[in-house]
Each structure stands twice: as structure tokens, then as C-alpha cells.
N, C-alpha and C positions, 0 to 999 in steps of 0.2 A: 245716728246709729243706723245701720242697714237692718232691714228686716226683709223677710220672704216677699212680702207684698212690694215694697220698694224695689226689690231685685226684679221682680216680674215686670213692674213698671218700666224700668229701665230696659229691660228686654224688649217689651212691647214698643217703645220709643225708638229704639234701634231698627226694629222691623218696619216701622213705617216710613221711613225715609232713606234716601240714596246718601245723605250726608251722615257724617258721624254725630250722634246724638251726644249731647253735653253729659259727662260724668264728673262727680265731685273730684277734686284732685286727690284725694285720699281714697277714692274708691276701692282700690285693690287691697289697701290695708284695712279697711271695714269689711269687705268680704272674706278676708283672711279671718278676721277676728270673730265674724259672724259664724264662720263654717267650725272654727275651734271651738267656739262655745256650744255649739249643736253638737259636736264630735263626743263632747263629755257626757250626753244624756244617755239613758239606758235604752237598750234595745226592746223594739215592740212599742214604744211610745210614739204618739202624733210626731214629736219634734224631730224623731229619726227620719220618718217619711218626709218631714219638711226639709231636713237637711239634705237628703238624697235628691229631692226635687230641686233645691237651692243649687246644688252642685250641676244638676243637667242645664238648668236655667243659665248659671254663669257659663258654663261651657259652650252653649249655644250662643250668649252674647259675645263671648270672646272670639268664636269662629266667624260671626257674622262682621265683626270688627275687622278682624284680620282681612277677610276678603274686602271690606271697603278701603282698608289702607293700602292694599296691592292695587286695587282699581286707582285710587288717588294718586298713587305715586307714578302709574303709567300717565295718567293725565298730566302731573307736575312736570314730568319729563318732556312731555309736548308743548306744554302751554306756560309753564313756570309758575302757575297757580299753587299755593300753599294751602292746604286744608286748614281747618280749625278745628277745636274740640279733640286735640290729641291730649292723652295723658303724657307725663315726661318719658315714661318708657316707651310708648307708642311713636314720641317724637323721634327717639333714638332708631327705633325700627324703621320708621319712615325715610330718616335721613339715610340709612344704610341701604336701603333698597333704591332709594334714588340714584344714589352714588353708584350702586352696581349696574343700574339700568343703563345710566350714561356711559360707563366703561364699556358695557356690552355692545351699546349702539355704536360705539366709537371703533371697537374691535370688528364688528360686523361691516362698517362702512370701509375699513381698510382691507378687509376680506374682499369686499366688491370692488373697490376702486384702486386698491394697493395702498401702500404707506403713502401718507403725504411727506412731500419732500421740502427740504428748506428752499426758500427763495431768496434771491439777492437783487438789490436796488442797484442798478448801473446806469451810468452816462455813456452814452455812444460817443467815441471820438472820430468814428469815421462812418460812413453810410455802411450799412449791413442788409443784405437781401433777406428776404423771407426765409426762414429754415424750420426744420421740424426737429423739435428736442427729444431727449430721450424718453419723455413721458408720451411720446407720439402727438402731441399738441403743437400747432403751428405757431410762430412768433414772427413778428416783423411784417414787411419790412421796416427798418429804422433808419433815420437820417442822422448825420452828425448833429450831437446837442440834444437828441432825444434821450428822455429818461424812462426806463422800464423796470418792471420786476420780472424776473425770469429765473428758471431752476438754477439752483448754485453750480452745478457741473457745467452748464453752457456758459453762466457768466464768468466762472474761472478760466474756460478755453478761450472765450473773447478777450478776457484781460491779457492772458498770455499772448494773445495774437496782436495786443496792442489796439484792438478796436473799440474797447470800452474801459471803464474805470469804474471801481467801486463808489457808492456814494455813503458817507459815514452816516450811521444812525445818530439821530438826535432825540433828546428826551422831549415829550410835549411841553414840559414847563420850562425847558432851556429857552435863553433868548434866542429868536430867530436870526439867522444870518444868511444873507444872500449869497448863493455860492456862484461864481462865475463859471459857466460852462465851456 
């Protein structure tokens, strides 16, 4: 059962470390029950003061944990390291933040670099000199039989000109067959 003293201890533990302090799995249910019990008491008693102090301590604890979760989400996006000591609702929150951060970073990357373009694996059927693709990157030169991955529009143009042919994609688990070029 949660008490004012144990709540203060959880808060102090949370303040002492950069990691998330361990909370009982039913911590929030215990906190709710404790605050409900204290809310039923009469005004002017020491229990009312304790209930208000407990609400402030709980609010501080939650603010500290939220800040840590946000920081840990940034770290997880960079490193892939997942934090421990998350409650079930905090795990959901953490997962949503990480997902949104990854999506934001992808959008930002596309804003800076432009959208990623589809690439096509082709085999050259004749020599092709160096060329600049629509993405302004230089490709080649290529010799007959060379295999390369190039942007799809240029691959399609080379195929129409008869200078290359597509190489079918294979599943990694499929038996490997040697393709004669």
C-alpha cells in the first residue's frame, strides 16, 4: 500500500538518477487509491495537508519521469537502446514518441536531400559511358556484362535503348541460380 513516506521515497529516488527509477507495476493504481482515501477526510486535518503534499510530490514525480522518457526516446532513436523501468502506460508513450521521432527524422531528411528514389538493378548489354542521372549523381562508365543499381528512370531509358536489361529480384531464401549475362 502506498503511503506519503513511500511516495516521497519514490520521488527522491527519481531525482537521484538519470535513469528511470523502478516503480511497482501497480504504482498508479496505488497512487489513485491513496489519493481517493485521503480525499474523503475532513478539511483542516493533517491528512488533508498530507493529501495535498502527496499530490504535489506525485506531480513532480510524473514531470521528472516524462522528461526522462523524452530524453530516453531521443537516445533510443540514435542508438537503438531501449530503457528499462517503464510502466506499461509509459512503454506505450515511449513507443509513440520513438515512432514519431523516426518519422520526423525521415521527413526532415527528405526535405534536405529530396525524396529517395526507387533504384533498379540492371545488367548492361553494351558499353555505356559515364552519365549524370536526374538526381545529379554520376554513374558509370559501364562495360557489357556489368551489373549496377541505378535510379529507375535512367534504368528504364537504358532498357528502352537496348543497352541494359533488368535483373529479377530474388528472395534471399530462394535457391540461388547463376544467371548468364
